[in-house]
C-alpha positions as CSV (number, residue, x, y, z in Angstrom):
1,M,123.3,43.1,125.3
2,K,121.0,44.5,127.7
3,T,117.7,44.8,126.1
4,L,115.4,42.9,124.2
5,D,115.6,45.4,121.6
6,D,119.5,45.2,121.5
7,L,119.0,41.4,121.0
8,K,116.5,42.3,118.0
9,F,118.7,44.1,116.3
10,A,121.8,42.1,116.4
11,L,119.8,39.1,115.3
12,R,118.6,41.3,112.4
13,D,122.0,42.1,111.6
14,F,122.8,38.6,112.0
15,A,120.4,37.3,109.8
16,R,121.1,40.2,107.2
17,E,125.0,39.5,106.9
18,R,124.1,36.2,106.0
19,D,121.3,36.6,103.8
20,W,118.8,34.5,105.7
21,E,116.2,37.1,105.8
22,Q,114.5,35.4,102.7
23,F,114.2,32.4,104.9
24,H,112.8,33.9,107.9
25,T,109.2,33.9,107.1
26,P,107.1,33.6,110.0
27,K,106.3,30.1,109.0
28,N,109.6,29.0,108.9
29,L,110.6,30.9,112.3
30,A,107.4,29.3,114.0
31,M,108.2,25.8,113.0
32,A,111.9,26.6,113.9
33,L,110.7,27.7,117.4
34,I,108.7,24.5,117.9
35,V,111.6,22.4,116.9
36,E,113.8,24.0,119.4
37,T,111.0,23.5,122.1
38,A,110.9,20.1,121.9
39,E,114.7,20.1,122.0
40,L,114.0,22.1,125.4
41,V,111.5,19.7,126.5
42,E,113.5,16.7,125.8
43,H,116.1,17.5,128.7
44,F,113.0,17.2,130.7
45,Q,111.6,14.0,129.7
46,W,111.1,11.4,132.5
47,L,112.5,13.5,134.9
48,T,110.6,13.6,138.1
49,P,109.5,17.3,139.2
50,E,112.3,17.2,141.8
51,Q,115.0,16.1,139.5
52,S,114.1,18.8,137.0
53,L,114.9,21.5,139.6
54,Q,118.3,19.7,140.5
55,L,120.0,19.7,137.0
56,D,123.8,19.0,137.0
57,A,126.2,21.5,135.4
58,E,126.0,19.4,132.0
59,K,122.6,19.4,131.8
60,R,121.9,22.9,132.5
61,E,124.2,24.1,130.2
62,A,122.3,22.3,127.5
63,V,119.2,23.7,129.0
64,R,120.4,27.2,129.1
65,Q,121.8,26.9,125.1
66,E,117.9,25.5,124.5
67,L,116.7,28.6,126.4
68,A,118.6,30.9,124.4
69,D,117.5,29.2,120.8
70,N,114.1,29.5,121.9
71,L,114.6,33.2,122.8
72,I,116.4,33.9,119.7
73,Y,113.8,32.4,117.2
74,L,110.7,33.9,119.5
75,T,112.4,37.6,119.2
76,R,113.2,36.8,115.2
77,L,109.7,36.2,114.8
78,A,108.1,39.0,116.5
79,D,110.4,41.4,115.2
80,V,109.5,39.6,111.5
81,L,105.9,40.4,112.1
82,G,106.4,43.8,113.8
83,I,104.9,42.8,117.4
84,D,106.6,44.3,120.4
85,L,107.3,41.4,122.7
86,L,107.2,43.4,125.8
87,E,104.2,44.9,125.3
88,A,102.4,41.7,124.3
89,A,103.5,40.0,127.5
90,Q,102.4,43.0,129.5
91,A,98.6,42.9,127.9
92,K,98.7,39.0,128.4
93,I,99.6,39.3,131.8
94,A,96.5,41.9,132.4
95,I,94.2,39.2,130.8
96,N,95.6,36.6,132.6
97,A,95.1,38.4,135.7
98,A,91.1,39.0,134.8
99,K,91.0,35.3,133.7
100,Y,92.7,34.3,136.9
101,P,91.6,36.4,139.7
102,A,94.4,36.1,142.7
103,D,91.1,34.9,145.3
104,K,90.3,32.1,143.1
105,A,93.5,31.0,141.7
106,R,95.7,31.1,144.4
107,G,97.2,27.8,145.2
108,N,95.3,25.5,142.4
109,N,96.2,24.7,139.0
110,K,92.5,25.1,137.5
111,R,92.0,26.6,134.2
112,A,90.0,29.8,133.7
113,A,86.8,27.8,133.1
114,E,86.8,25.9,135.9
115,L,87.7,28.6,138.1
116,K,84.3,30.0,137.3
117,R,82.0,26.6,138.6
């Protein structure tokens, strides 16, 4: 697969071939996404920031698979809702650029409301 659309169509076919579309409601997909996100987070629980950057091969592969699960559910959810993820991401980057101007946000982790103070 080369594009997000390729993934979207492959996931549609995968669900259709298994008659799973009936289960792929926004509620169910969102719940599955949060479960997969929790499984991703679990791999980093109790690690120091430095350790989280230096995963061994086995842990890195486990994280890779959890990231794939997250992407799959996110892509499927967006497809069911008719949301173009790339367009949504581009719009959100523009919103964030306005909320976090580089001259004020550079080098700090304050929330947008704190930057205005």
